[in-house]
Each structure stands twice: as C-alpha cells, then as structure tokens.
PDB file with one MODEL, atoms N, CA, C and O in Angstrom:
MODEL        1
ATOM      1  N   MET A   1      -2.155 -13.842 -41.083  1.00  0.00           N
ATOM      2  CA  MET A   1      -2.144 -15.103 -40.425  1.00  0.00           C
ATOM      3  C   MET A   1      -3.142 -15.086 -39.259  1.00  0.00           C
ATOM      4  O   MET A   1      -3.180 -14.115 -38.503  1.00  0.00           O
ATOM      5  N   GLU A   2      -3.903 -16.080 -39.111  1.00  0.00           N
ATOM      6  CA  GLU A   2      -4.949 -16.140 -38.126  1.00  0.00           C
ATOM      7  C   GLU A   2      -4.377 -16.599 -36.804  1.00  0.00           C
ATOM      8  O   GLU A   2      -3.583 -17.539 -36.761  1.00  0.00           O
ATOM      9  N   GLU A   3      -4.793 -15.912 -35.669  1.00  0.00           N
ATOM     10  CA  GLU A   3      -4.346 -16.311 -34.301  1.00  0.00           C
ATOM     11  C   GLU A   3      -4.979 -17.611 -33.875  1.00  0.00           C
ATOM     12  O   GLU A   3      -6.156 -17.849 -34.143  1.00  0.00           O
ATOM     13  N   SER A   4      -4.232 -18.432 -33.232  1.00  0.00           N
ATOM     14  CA  SER A   4      -4.766 -19.704 -32.686  1.00  0.00           C
ATOM     15  C   SER A   4      -5.601 -19.384 -31.412  1.00  0.00           C
ATOM     16  O   SER A   4      -5.140 -18.620 -30.564  1.00  0.00           O
ATOM     17  N   PRO A   5      -6.765 -19.931 -31.276  1.00  0.00           N
ATOM     18  CA  PRO A   5      -7.606 -19.707 -30.103  1.00  0.00           C
ATOM     19  C   PRO A   5      -6.954 -20.283 -28.804  1.00  0.00           C
ATOM     20  O   PRO A   5      -7.338 -19.891 -27.702  1.00  0.00           O
ATOM     21  N   PHE A   6      -6.015 -21.168 -28.934  1.00  0.00           N
ATOM     22  CA  PHE A   6      -5.367 -21.785 -27.809  1.00  0.00           C
ATOM     23  C   PHE A   6      -4.128 -21.049 -27.320  1.00  0.00           C
ATOM     24  O   PHE A   6      -3.508 -21.449 -26.335  1.00  0.00           O
ATOM     25  N   ASN A   7      -3.777 -19.986 -28.003  1.00  0.00           N
ATOM     26  CA  ASN A   7      -2.605 -19.182 -27.622  1.00  0.00           C
ATOM     27  C   ASN A   7      -3.109 -17.994 -26.773  1.00  0.00           C
ATOM     28  O   ASN A   7      -2.966 -16.847 -27.198  1.00  0.00           O
ATOM     29  N   LEU A   8      -3.677 -18.236 -25.618  1.00  0.00           N
ATOM     30  CA  LEU A   8      -4.252 -17.226 -24.778  1.00  0.00           C
ATOM     31  C   LEU A   8      -3.293 -16.296 -24.145  1.00  0.00           C
ATOM     32  O   LEU A   8      -3.662 -15.161 -23.846  1.00  0.00           O
ATOM     33  N   PHE A   9      -2.063 -16.710 -23.916  1.00  0.00           N
ATOM     34  CA  PHE A   9      -1.097 -15.952 -23.145  1.00  0.00           C
ATOM     35  C   PHE A   9       0.038 -15.378 -24.030  1.00  0.00           C
ATOM     36  O   PHE A   9       1.068 -14.953 -23.507  1.00  0.00           O
ATOM     37  N   GLY A  10      -0.145 -15.364 -25.324  1.00  0.00           N
ATOM     38  CA  GLY A  10       0.894 -14.823 -26.126  1.00  0.00           C
ATOM     39  C   GLY A  10       2.001 -15.836 -26.389  1.00  0.00           C
ATOM     40  O   GLY A  10       1.770 -17.044 -26.444  1.00  0.00           O
ATOM     41  N   ASP A  11       3.178 -15.317 -26.546  1.00  0.00           N
ATOM     42  CA  ASP A  11       4.332 -16.152 -26.807  1.00  0.00           C
ATOM     43  C   ASP A  11       4.609 -17.097 -25.594  1.00  0.00           C
ATOM     44  O   ASP A  11       4.768 -16.636 -24.463  1.00  0.00           O
ATOM     45  N   PRO A  12       4.663 -18.432 -25.864  1.00  0.00           N
ATOM     46  CA  PRO A  12       4.906 -19.344 -24.759  1.00  0.00           C
ATOM     47  C   PRO A  12       6.214 -19.163 -24.021  1.00  0.00           C
ATOM     48  O   PRO A  12       6.297 -19.364 -22.809  1.00  0.00           O
ATOM     49  N   ASP A  13       7.222 -18.786 -24.759  1.00  0.00           N
ATOM     50  CA  ASP A  13       8.546 -18.556 -24.149  1.00  0.00           C
ATOM     51  C   ASP A  13       8.492 -17.322 -23.235  1.00  0.00           C
ATOM     52  O   ASP A  13       9.053 -17.339 -22.139  1.00  0.00           O
ATOM     53  N   GLU A  14       7.834 -16.276 -23.674  1.00  0.00           N
ATOM     54  CA  GLU A  14       7.683 -15.093 -22.810  1.00  0.00           C
ATOM     55  C   GLU A  14       6.864 -15.410 -21.573  1.00  0.00           C
ATOM     56  O   GLU A  14       7.187 -14.965 -20.472  1.00  0.00           O
ATOM     57  N   PHE A  15       5.816 -16.172 -21.759  1.00  0.00           N
ATOM     58  CA  PHE A  15       4.981 -16.530 -20.628  1.00  0.00           C
ATOM     59  C   PHE A  15       5.777 -17.357 -19.606  1.00  0.00           C
ATOM     60  O   PHE A  15       5.675 -17.118 -18.403  1.00  0.00           O
ATOM     61  N   ARG A  16       6.554 -18.311 -20.075  1.00  0.00           N
ATOM     62  CA  ARG A  16       7.407 -19.103 -19.210  1.00  0.00           C
ATOM     63  C   ARG A  16       8.380 -18.262 -18.419  1.00  0.00           C
ATOM     64  O   ARG A  16       8.562 -18.439 -17.214  1.00  0.00           O
ATOM     65  N   GLN A  17       9.016 -17.316 -19.154  1.00  0.00           N
ATOM     66  CA  GLN A  17       9.967 -16.402 -18.515  1.00  0.00           C
ATOM     67  C   GLN A  17       9.283 -15.564 -17.425  1.00  0.00           C
ATOM     68  O   GLN A  17       9.840 -15.395 -16.341  1.00  0.00           O
ATOM     69  N   ARG A  18       8.114 -15.053 -17.696  1.00  0.00           N
ATOM     70  CA  ARG A  18       7.331 -14.267 -16.721  1.00  0.00           C
ATOM     71  C   ARG A  18       7.021 -15.128 -15.485  1.00  0.00           C
ATOM     72  O   ARG A  18       7.155 -14.677 -14.347  1.00  0.00           O
ATOM     73  N   MET A  19       6.607 -16.369 -15.737  1.00  0.00           N
ATOM     74  CA  MET A  19       6.285 -17.240 -14.627  1.00  0.00           C
ATOM     75  C   MET A  19       7.491 -17.562 -13.803  1.00  0.00           C
ATOM     76  O   MET A  19       7.370 -17.676 -12.583  1.00  0.00           O
ATOM     77  N   GLU A  20       8.651 -17.715 -14.398  1.00  0.00           N
ATOM     78  CA  GLU A  20       9.904 -17.954 -13.664  1.00  0.00           C
ATOM     79  C   GLU A  20      10.260 -16.753 -12.783  1.00  0.00           C
ATOM     80  O   GLU A  20      10.650 -16.911 -11.627  1.00  0.00           O
ATOM     81  N   GLU A  21      10.113 -15.509 -13.368  1.00  0.00           N
ATOM     82  CA  GLU A  21      10.356 -14.301 -12.611  1.00  0.00           C
ATOM     83  C   GLU A  21       9.422 -14.188 -11.419  1.00  0.00           C
ATOM     84  O   GLU A  21       9.848 -13.783 -10.337  1.00  0.00           O
ATOM     85  N   LEU A  22       8.158 -14.539 -11.601  1.00  0.00           N
ATOM     86  CA  LEU A  22       7.189 -14.453 -10.522  1.00  0.00           C
ATOM     87  C   LEU A  22       7.577 -15.484  -9.460  1.00  0.00           C
ATOM     88  O   LEU A  22       7.499 -15.170  -8.272  1.00  0.00           O
ATOM     89  N   SER A  23       7.981 -16.668  -9.822  1.00  0.00           N
ATOM     90  CA  SER A  23       8.382 -17.654  -8.879  1.00  0.00           C
ATOM     91  C   SER A  23       9.592 -17.206  -8.047  1.00  0.00           C
ATOM     92  O   SER A  23       9.610 -17.400  -6.831  1.00  0.00           O
ATOM     93  N   GLU A  24      10.567 -16.629  -8.674  1.00  0.00           N
ATOM     94  CA  GLU A  24      11.729 -16.111  -7.968  1.00  0.00           C
ATOM     95  C   GLU A  24      11.349 -15.008  -6.967  1.00  0.00           C
ATOM     96  O   GLU A  24      11.860 -14.966  -5.848  1.00  0.00           O
ATOM     97  N   GLN A  25      10.469 -14.144  -7.381  1.00  0.00           N
ATOM     98  CA  GLN A  25      10.016 -13.066  -6.477  1.00  0.00           C
ATOM     99  C   GLN A  25       9.285 -13.626  -5.276  1.00  0.00           C
ATOM    100  O   GLN A  25       9.462 -13.133  -4.162  1.00  0.00           O
ATOM    101  N   MET A  26       8.459 -14.655  -5.480  1.00  0.00           N
ATOM    102  CA  MET A  26       7.715 -15.250  -4.396  1.00  0.00           C
ATOM    103  C   MET A  26       8.660 -15.955  -3.444  1.00  0.00           C
ATOM    104  O   MET A  26       8.464 -15.892  -2.230  1.00  0.00           O
ATOM    105  N   GLN A  27       9.694 -16.633  -3.968  1.00  0.00           N
ATOM    106  CA  GLN A  27      10.652 -17.315  -3.112  1.00  0.00           C
ATOM    107  C   GLN A  27      11.422 -16.300  -2.260  1.00  0.00           C
ATOM    108  O   GLN A  27      11.675 -16.518  -1.075  1.00  0.00           O
ATOM    109  N   SER A  28      11.777 -15.206  -2.893  1.00  0.00           N
ATOM    110  CA  SER A  28      12.509 -14.164  -2.158  1.00  0.00           C
ATOM    111  C   SER A  28      11.619 -13.604  -1.051  1.00  0.00           C
ATOM    112  O   SER A  28      12.096 -13.385   0.063  1.00  0.00           O
ATOM    113  N   SER A  29      10.377 -13.375  -1.322  1.00  0.00           N
ATOM    114  CA  SER A  29       9.443 -12.845  -0.312  1.00  0.00           C
ATOM    115  C   SER A  29       9.290 -13.838   0.809  1.00  0.00           C
ATOM    116  O   SER A  29       9.235 -13.433   1.970  1.00  0.00           O
ATOM    117  N   GLN A  30       9.219 -15.126   0.517  1.00  0.00           N
ATOM    118  CA  GLN A  30       9.129 -16.139   1.579  1.00  0.00           C
ATOM    119  C   GLN A  30      10.354 -16.162   2.457  1.00  0.00           C
ATOM    120  O   GLN A  30      10.233 -16.301   3.674  1.00  0.00           O
ATOM    121  N   ARG A  31      11.548 -16.029   1.869  1.00  0.00           N
ATOM    122  CA  ARG A  31      12.776 -15.997   2.664  1.00  0.00           C
ATOM    123  C   ARG A  31      12.802 -14.787   3.595  1.00  0.00           C
ATOM    124  O   ARG A  31      13.229 -14.914   4.743  1.00  0.00           O
ATOM    125  N   VAL A  32      12.361 -13.630   3.137  1.00  0.00           N
ATOM    126  CA  VAL A  32      12.338 -12.451   3.953  1.00  0.00           C
ATOM    127  C   VAL A  32      11.332 -12.623   5.090  1.00  0.00           C
ATOM    128  O   VAL A  32      11.609 -12.265   6.234  1.00  0.00           O
ATOM    129  N   ALA A  33      10.181 -13.165   4.770  1.00  0.00           N
ATOM    130  CA  ALA A  33       9.135 -13.387   5.795  1.00  0.00           C
ATOM    131  C   ALA A  33       9.667 -14.378   6.854  1.00  0.00           C
ATOM    132  O   ALA A  33       9.475 -14.164   8.051  1.00  0.00           O
ATOM    133  N   TRP A  34      10.313 -15.427   6.424  1.00  0.00           N
ATOM    134  CA  TRP A  34      10.845 -16.412   7.386  1.00  0.00           C
ATOM    135  C   TRP A  34      11.889 -15.756   8.271  1.00  0.00           C
ATOM    136  O   TRP A  34      11.894 -15.956   9.485  1.00  0.00           O
ATOM    137  N   ALA A  35      12.781 -14.968   7.661  1.00  0.00           N
ATOM    138  CA  ALA A  35      13.819 -14.310   8.446  1.00  0.00           C
ATOM    139  C   ALA A  35      13.192 -13.339   9.445  1.00  0.00           C
ATOM    140  O   ALA A  35      13.624 -13.297  10.596  1.00  0.00           O
ATOM    141  N   ASP A  36      12.194 -12.564   9.044  1.00  0.00           N
ATOM    142  CA  ASP A  36      11.539 -11.685   9.955  1.00  0.00           C
ATOM    143  C   ASP A  36      10.919 -12.426  11.114  1.00  0.00           C
ATOM    144  O   ASP A  36      11.033 -11.996  12.262  1.00  0.00           O
ATOM    145  N   ASN A  37      10.257 -13.545  10.825  1.00  0.00           N
ATOM    146  CA  ASN A  37       9.628 -14.352  11.907  1.00  0.00           C
ATOM    147  C   ASN A  37      10.662 -14.936  12.838  1.00  0.00           C
ATOM    148  O   ASN A  37      10.437 -14.987  14.047  1.00  0.00           O
ATOM    149  N   ALA A  38      11.813 -15.389  12.303  1.00  0.00           N
ATOM    150  CA  ALA A  38      12.796 -15.947  13.170  1.00  0.00           C
ATOM    151  C   ALA A  38      13.394 -14.911  14.090  1.00  0.00           C
ATOM    152  O   ALA A  38      13.634 -15.177  15.268  1.00  0.00           O
ATOM    153  N   ILE A  39      13.636 -13.719  13.549  1.00  0.00           N
ATOM    154  CA  ILE A  39      14.218 -12.638  14.432  1.00  0.00           C
ATOM    155  C   ILE A  39      13.160 -12.210  15.427  1.00  0.00           C
ATOM    156  O   ILE A  39      13.486 -11.989  16.594  1.00  0.00           O
ATOM    157  N   LYS A  40      11.936 -12.085  15.029  1.00  0.00           N
ATOM    158  CA  LYS A  40      10.865 -11.758  15.954  1.00  0.00           C
ATOM    159  C   LYS A  40      10.757 -12.784  17.110  1.00  0.00           C
ATOM    160  O   LYS A  40      10.599 -12.416  18.274  1.00  0.00           O
ATOM    161  N   LEU A  41      10.844 -14.036  16.760  1.00  0.00           N
ATOM    162  CA  LEU A  41      10.802 -15.115  17.727  1.00  0.00           C
ATOM    163  C   LEU A  41      11.951 -15.021  18.734  1.00  0.00           C
ATOM    164  O   LEU A  41      11.763 -15.254  19.928  1.00  0.00           O
ATOM    165  N   ALA A  42      13.160 -14.670  18.230  1.00  0.00           N
ATOM    166  CA  ALA A  42      14.320 -14.555  19.104  1.00  0.00           C
ATOM    167  C   ALA A  42      14.105 -13.422  20.087  1.00  0.00           C
ATOM    168  O   ALA A  42      14.431 -13.564  21.265  1.00  0.00           O
ATOM    169  N   VAL A  43      13.576 -12.328  19.644  1.00  0.00           N
ATOM    170  CA  VAL A  43      13.277 -11.165  20.523  1.00  0.00           C
ATOM    171  C   VAL A  43      12.201 -11.534  21.525  1.00  0.00           C
ATOM    172  O   VAL A  43      12.356 -11.264  22.716  1.00  0.00           O
ATOM    173  N   GLU A  44      11.111 -12.145  21.072  1.00  0.00           N
ATOM    174  CA  GLU A  44      10.022 -12.561  21.950  1.00  0.00           C
ATOM    175  C   GLU A  44      10.513 -13.541  23.020  1.00  0.00           C
ATOM    176  O   GLU A  44      10.159 -13.405  24.191  1.00  0.00           O
ATOM    177  N   MET A  45      11.326 -14.523  22.626  1.00  0.00           N
ATOM    178  CA  MET A  45      11.871 -15.466  23.581  1.00  0.00           C
ATOM    179  C   MET A  45      12.709 -14.772  24.651  1.00  0.00           C
ATOM    180  O   MET A  45      12.624 -15.112  25.831  1.00  0.00           O
ATOM    181  N   THR A  46      13.513 -13.807  24.237  1.00  0.00           N
ATOM    182  CA  THR A  46      14.362 -13.077  25.175  1.00  0.00           C
ATOM    183  C   THR A  46      13.489 -12.277  26.134  1.00  0.00           C
ATOM    184  O   THR A  46      13.668 -12.382  27.347  1.00  0.00           O
ATOM    185  N   VAL A  47      12.570 -11.499  25.638  1.00  0.00           N
ATOM    186  CA  VAL A  47      11.691 -10.704  26.491  1.00  0.00           C
ATOM    187  C   VAL A  47      10.860 -11.554  27.459  1.00  0.00           C
ATOM    188  O   VAL A  47      10.737 -11.242  28.643  1.00  0.00           O
ATOM    189  N   ALA A  48      10.302 -12.624  26.920  1.00  0.00           N
ATOM    190  CA  ALA A  48       9.463 -13.511  27.771  1.00  0.00           C
ATOM    191  C   ALA A  48      10.305 -14.170  28.850  1.00  0.00           C
ATOM    192  O   ALA A  48       9.859 -14.275  29.992  1.00  0.00           O
ATOM    193  N   SER A  49      11.519 -14.619  28.515  1.00  0.00           N
ATOM    194  CA  SER A  49      12.339 -15.270  29.507  1.00  0.00           C
ATOM    195  C   SER A  49      12.813 -14.310  30.597  1.00  0.00           C
ATOM    196  O   SER A  49      12.826 -14.670  31.774  1.00  0.00           O
ATOM    197  N   ILE A  50      13.180 -13.158  30.236  1.00  0.00           N
ATOM    198  CA  ILE A  50      13.635 -12.185  31.222  1.00  0.00           C
ATOM    199  C   ILE A  50      12.437 -11.726  32.074  1.00  0.00           C
ATOM    200  O   ILE A  50      12.579 -11.483  33.272  1.00  0.00           O
ATOM    201  N   GLY A  51      11.282 -11.614  31.455  1.00  0.00           N
ATOM    202  CA  GLY A  51      10.079 -11.201  32.161  1.00  0.00           C
ATOM    203  C   GLY A  51       9.647 -12.267  33.195  1.00  0.00           C
ATOM    204  O   GLY A  51       8.974 -11.934  34.170  1.00  0.00           O
ATOM    205  N   ARG A  52      10.017 -13.508  32.996  1.00  0.00           N
ATOM    206  CA  ARG A  52       9.582 -14.568  33.888  1.00  0.00           C
ATOM    207  C   ARG A  52      10.587 -14.794  35.041  1.00  0.00           C
ATOM    208  O   ARG A  52      10.333 -15.606  35.930  1.00  0.00           O
ATOM    209  N   LEU A  53      11.688 -14.098  35.025  1.00  0.00           N
ATOM    210  CA  LEU A  53      12.633 -14.246  36.126  1.00  0.00           C
ATOM    211  C   LEU A  53      12.069 -13.774  37.421  1.00  0.00           C
ATOM    212  O   LEU A  53      11.452 -12.711  37.481  1.00  0.00           O
ATOM    213  N   ASP A  54      12.265 -14.538  38.461  1.00  0.00           N
ATOM    214  CA  ASP A  54      11.804 -14.170  39.821  1.00  0.00           C
ATOM    215  C   ASP A  54      13.057 -13.875  40.596  1.00  0.00           C
ATOM    216  O   ASP A  54      13.600 -14.736  41.289  1.00  0.00           O
ATOM    217  N   LEU A  55      13.514 -12.638  40.470  1.00  0.00           N
ATOM    218  CA  LEU A  55      14.774 -12.271  41.047  1.00  0.00           C
ATOM    219  C   LEU A  55      14.660 -12.103  42.600  1.00  0.00           C
ATOM    220  O   LEU A  55      13.787 -11.391  43.097  1.00  0.00           O
ATOM    221  N   THR A  56      15.544 -12.764  43.314  1.00  0.00           N
ATOM    222  CA  THR A  56      15.558 -12.631  44.751  1.00  0.00           C
ATOM    223  C   THR A  56      16.999 -12.431  45.222  1.00  0.00           C
ATOM    224  O   THR A  56      17.951 -12.704  44.490  1.00  0.00           O
ATOM    225  N   GLY A  57      17.133 -11.965  46.414  1.00  0.00           N
ATOM    226  CA  GLY A  57      18.480 -11.807  47.006  1.00  0.00           C
ATOM    227  C   GLY A  57      19.041 -10.464  46.811  1.00  0.00           C
ATOM    228  O   GLY A  57      18.331  -9.503  46.515  1.00  0.00           O
ATOM    229  N   THR A  58      20.320 -10.393  46.975  1.00  0.00           N
ATOM    230  CA  THR A  58      21.060  -9.096  46.840  1.00  0.00           C
ATOM    231  C   THR A  58      21.210  -8.759  45.346  1.00  0.00           C
ATOM    232  O   THR A  58      20.907  -9.566  44.468  1.00  0.00           O
ATOM    233  N   ALA A  59      21.675  -7.569  45.109  1.00  0.00           N
ATOM    234  CA  ALA A  59      21.876  -7.120  43.718  1.00  0.00           C
ATOM    235  C   ALA A  59      22.863  -8.055  43.042  1.00  0.00           C
ATOM    236  O   ALA A  59      22.672  -8.353  41.863  1.00  0.00           O
ATOM    237  N   ASP A  60      23.916  -8.541  43.712  1.00  0.00           N
ATOM    238  CA  ASP A  60      24.860  -9.444  43.084  1.00  0.00           C
ATOM    239  C   ASP A  60      24.178 -10.778  42.766  1.00  0.00           C
ATOM    240  O   ASP A  60      24.424 -11.336  41.696  1.00  0.00           O
ATOM    241  N   GLN A  61      23.343 -11.302  43.642  1.00  0.00           N
ATOM    242  CA  GLN A  61      22.666 -12.520  43.422  1.00  0.00           C
ATOM    243  C   GLN A  61      21.681 -12.385  42.229  1.00  0.00           C
ATOM    244  O   GLN A  61      21.563 -13.286  41.399  1.00  0.00           O
ATOM    245  N   GLN A  62      21.005 -11.266  42.175  1.00  0.00           N
ATOM    246  CA  GLN A  62      20.080 -11.026  41.056  1.00  0.00           C
ATOM    247  C   GLN A  62      20.818 -10.945  39.742  1.00  0.00           C
ATOM    248  O   GLN A  62      20.373 -11.493  38.734  1.00  0.00           O
ATOM    249  N   ALA A  63      21.967 -10.249  39.754  1.00  0.00           N
ATOM    250  CA  ALA A  63      22.775 -10.182  38.540  1.00  0.00           C
ATOM    251  C   ALA A  63      23.203 -11.571  38.099  1.00  0.00           C
ATOM    252  O   ALA A  63      23.218 -11.854  36.901  1.00  0.00           O
ATOM    253  N   MET A  64      23.555 -12.456  39.047  1.00  0.00           N
ATOM    254  CA  MET A  64      23.940 -13.797  38.710  1.00  0.00           C
ATOM    255  C   MET A  64      22.782 -14.538  38.097  1.00  0.00           C
ATOM    256  O   MET A  64      22.967 -15.267  37.123  1.00  0.00           O
ATOM    257  N   GLN A  65      21.591 -14.375  38.637  1.00  0.00           N
ATOM    258  CA  GLN A  65      20.379 -15.032  38.099  1.00  0.00           C
ATOM    259  C   GLN A  65      20.115 -14.568  36.657  1.00  0.00           C
ATOM    260  O   GLN A  65      19.777 -15.394  35.810  1.00  0.00           O
ATOM    261  N   VAL A  66      20.257 -13.287  36.365  1.00  0.00           N
ATOM    262  CA  VAL A  66      20.036 -12.743  35.029  1.00  0.00           C
ATOM    263  C   VAL A  66      21.115 -13.320  34.107  1.00  0.00           C
ATOM    264  O   VAL A  66      20.805 -13.764  33.001  1.00  0.00           O
ATOM    265  N   ARG A  67      22.366 -13.319  34.547  1.00  0.00           N
ATOM    266  CA  ARG A  67      23.449 -13.899  33.702  1.00  0.00           C
ATOM    267  C   ARG A  67      23.223 -15.344  33.383  1.00  0.00           C
ATOM    268  O   ARG A  67      23.426 -15.762  32.243  1.00  0.00           O
ATOM    269  N   ASP A  68      22.797 -16.145  34.384  1.00  0.00           N
ATOM    270  CA  ASP A  68      22.489 -17.532  34.154  1.00  0.00           C
ATOM    271  C   ASP A  68      21.390 -17.736  33.133  1.00  0.00           C
ATOM    272  O   ASP A  68      21.486 -18.611  32.272  1.00  0.00           O
ATOM    273  N   ALA A  69      20.345 -16.926  33.229  1.00  0.00           N
ATOM    274  CA  ALA A  69      19.236 -17.058  32.260  1.00  0.00           C
ATOM    275  C   ALA A  69      19.727 -16.707  30.842  1.00  0.00           C
ATOM    276  O   ALA A  69      19.437 -17.406  29.871  1.00  0.00           O
ATOM    277  N   ILE A  70      20.476 -15.605  30.763  1.00  0.00           N
ATOM    278  CA  ILE A  70      20.980 -15.204  29.439  1.00  0.00           C
ATOM    279  C   ILE A  70      21.958 -16.241  28.877  1.00  0.00           C
ATOM    280  O   ILE A  70      22.001 -16.453  27.665  1.00  0.00           O
ATOM    281  N   ARG A  71      22.723 -16.872  29.724  1.00  0.00           N
ATOM    282  CA  ARG A  71      23.645 -17.922  29.275  1.00  0.00           C
ATOM    283  C   ARG A  71      22.926 -19.051  28.582  1.00  0.00           C
ATOM    284  O   ARG A  71      23.436 -19.634  27.625  1.00  0.00           O
ATOM    285  N   VAL A  72      21.741 -19.358  29.067  1.00  0.00           N
ATOM    286  CA  VAL A  72      20.929 -20.422  28.473  1.00  0.00           C
ATOM    287  C   VAL A  72      20.199 -19.918  27.239  1.00  0.00           C
ATOM    288  O   VAL A  72      20.131 -20.603  26.219  1.00  0.00           O
ATOM    289  N   LEU A  73      19.670 -18.747  27.344  1.00  0.00           N
ATOM    290  CA  LEU A  73      18.791 -18.204  26.246  1.00  0.00           C
ATOM    291  C   LEU A  73      19.585 -17.663  25.047  1.00  0.00           C
ATOM    292  O   LEU A  73      19.165 -17.855  23.906  1.00  0.00           O
ATOM    293  N   PHE A  74      20.673 -17.020  25.273  1.00  0.00           N
ATOM    294  CA  PHE A  74      21.444 -16.322  24.235  1.00  0.00           C
ATOM    295  C   PHE A  74      21.809 -17.247  23.066  1.00  0.00           C
ATOM    296  O   PHE A  74      21.614 -16.852  21.917  1.00  0.00           O
ATOM    297  N   PRO A  75      22.331 -18.468  23.307  1.00  0.00           N
ATOM    298  CA  PRO A  75      22.673 -19.327  22.202  1.00  0.00           C
ATOM    299  C   PRO A  75      21.478 -19.658  21.290  1.00  0.00           C
ATOM    300  O   PRO A  75      21.618 -19.725  20.068  1.00  0.00           O
ATOM    301  N   GLU A  76      20.315 -19.861  21.898  1.00  0.00           N
ATOM    302  CA  GLU A  76      19.116 -20.165  21.114  1.00  0.00           C
ATOM    303  C   GLU A  76      18.730 -18.957  20.232  1.00  0.00           C
ATOM    304  O   GLU A  76      18.402 -19.110  19.056  1.00  0.00           O
ATOM    305  N   ALA A  77      18.776 -17.826  20.798  1.00  0.00           N
ATOM    306  CA  ALA A  77      18.422 -16.583  20.058  1.00  0.00           C
ATOM    307  C   ALA A  77      19.425 -16.317  18.942  1.00  0.00           C
ATOM    308  O   ALA A  77      19.040 -15.913  17.844  1.00  0.00           O
ATOM    309  N   VAL A  78      20.699 -16.538  19.213  1.00  0.00           N
ATOM    310  CA  VAL A  78      21.742 -16.349  18.179  1.00  0.00           C
ATOM    311  C   VAL A  78      21.540 -17.352  17.049  1.00  0.00           C
ATOM    312  O   VAL A  78      21.715 -17.014  15.878  1.00  0.00           O
ATOM    313  N   THR A  79      21.175 -18.580  17.395  1.00  0.00           N
ATOM    314  CA  THR A  79      20.966 -19.576  16.332  1.00  0.00           C
ATOM    315  C   THR A  79      19.793 -19.161  15.441  1.00  0.00           C
ATOM    316  O   THR A  79      19.880 -19.293  14.220  1.00  0.00           O
ATOM    317  N   LEU A  80      18.715 -18.669  16.015  1.00  0.00           N
ATOM    318  CA  LEU A  80      17.585 -18.222  15.196  1.00  0.00           C
ATOM    319  C   LEU A  80      17.967 -17.062  14.299  1.00  0.00           C
ATOM    320  O   LEU A  80      17.592 -17.059  13.127  1.00  0.00           O
ATOM    321  N   VAL A  81      18.697 -16.076  14.800  1.00  0.00           N
ATOM    322  CA  VAL A  81      19.103 -14.942  14.004  1.00  0.00           C
ATOM    323  C   VAL A  81      20.072 -15.376  12.897  1.00  0.00           C
ATOM    324  O   VAL A  81      19.969 -14.925  11.756  1.00  0.00           O
ATOM    325  N   ARG A  82      21.014 -16.256  13.251  1.00  0.00           N
ATOM    326  CA  ARG A  82      21.984 -16.730  12.234  1.00  0.00           C
ATOM    327  C   ARG A  82      21.287 -17.477  11.119  1.00  0.00           C
ATOM    328  O   ARG A  82      21.598 -17.264   9.947  1.00  0.00           O
ATOM    329  N   GLU A  83      20.358 -18.340  11.452  1.00  0.00           N
ATOM    330  CA  GLU A  83      19.612 -19.059  10.416  1.00  0.00           C
ATOM    331  C   GLU A  83      18.770 -18.094   9.585  1.00  0.00           C
ATOM    332  O   GLU A  83      18.598 -18.292   8.382  1.00  0.00           O
ATOM    333  N   ALA A  84      18.265 -17.085  10.206  1.00  0.00           N
ATOM    334  CA  ALA A  84      17.470 -16.092   9.469  1.00  0.00           C
ATOM    335  C   ALA A  84      18.389 -15.370   8.452  1.00  0.00           C
ATOM    336  O   ALA A  84      18.016 -15.181   7.294  1.00  0.00           O
ATOM    337  N   ARG A  85      19.570 -14.982   8.898  1.00  0.00           N
ATOM    338  CA  ARG A  85      20.499 -14.319   7.956  1.00  0.00           C
ATOM    339  C   ARG A  85      20.936 -15.233   6.838  1.00  0.00           C
ATOM    340  O   ARG A  85      21.039 -14.793   5.693  1.00  0.00           O
ATOM    341  N   GLU A  86      21.197 -16.495   7.136  1.00  0.00           N
ATOM    342  CA  GLU A  86      21.594 -17.422   6.087  1.00  0.00           C
ATOM    343  C   GLU A  86      20.465 -17.659   5.115  1.00  0.00           C
ATOM    344  O   GLU A  86      20.699 -17.891   3.929  1.00  0.00           O
ATOM    345  N   GLY A  87      19.241 -17.602   5.606  1.00  0.00           N
ATOM    346  CA  GLY A  87      18.057 -17.749   4.701  1.00  0.00           C
ATOM    347  C   GLY A  87      17.984 -16.581   3.697  1.00  0.00           C
ATOM    348  O   GLY A  87      17.426 -16.729   2.610  1.00  0.00           O
ATOM    349  N   LEU A  88      18.532 -15.463   4.058  1.00  0.00           N
ATOM    350  CA  LEU A  88      18.473 -14.298   3.166  1.00  0.00           C
ATOM    351  C   LEU A  88      19.601 -14.310   2.125  1.00  0.00           C
ATOM    352  O   LEU A  88      19.519 -13.602   1.122  1.00  0.00           O
ATOM    353  N   SER A  89      20.660 -15.114   2.357  1.00  0.00           N
ATOM    354  CA  SER A  89      21.763 -15.090   1.415  1.00  0.00           C
ATOM    355  C   SER A  89      21.521 -16.030   0.258  1.00  0.00           C
ATOM    356  O   SER A  89      22.359 -16.135  -0.637  1.00  0.00           O
TER     357      SER A  89
ENDMDL
END
C-alpha cells in the first residue's frame, strides 16, 4: 500500500496524543514558573520593606516599628505564597 504524501506525522491519533502530552507538560511548567515568581516576589517585598525601615528611638520603639511593618507586609506575602501553592495543585 502506498503512503499518502499528506500523512507527514504518521498516525493522526498518535500525533494528537503527543500534542496533548506536550501541552500538559507546558502548562505544568508555566504553573511552576508562576509559583516560583510569586514566592520570589514575596521574599523581595519582605527584604525591600525591612531594608527601607528608618528605625529610630530605643530598642523597644525600634522593635515596635519592625512589628508594625511586618503586620502590614506579612498578609501580602502570605497571599502570594498561598496563591503560588494553589497554582501548583
């Protein structure tokens, strides 16, 4: 039996299956990359925010300033990490 010149990729069903597998792998890679970026952003936000603190006063006053900053920043960082984890599931 002579091969059709239009059947360049072999069995169409096998080709479709391979393309679906490739698509799933790419989506998985994108989820991992997004999660990595979200976690990296949370860390960078934390480091940058703490680095920008202009601590003044006694040790107790400085501790209060750090706690206040973390109280604002922590929920944002937790949200980014939680969304990153959910993106991986």
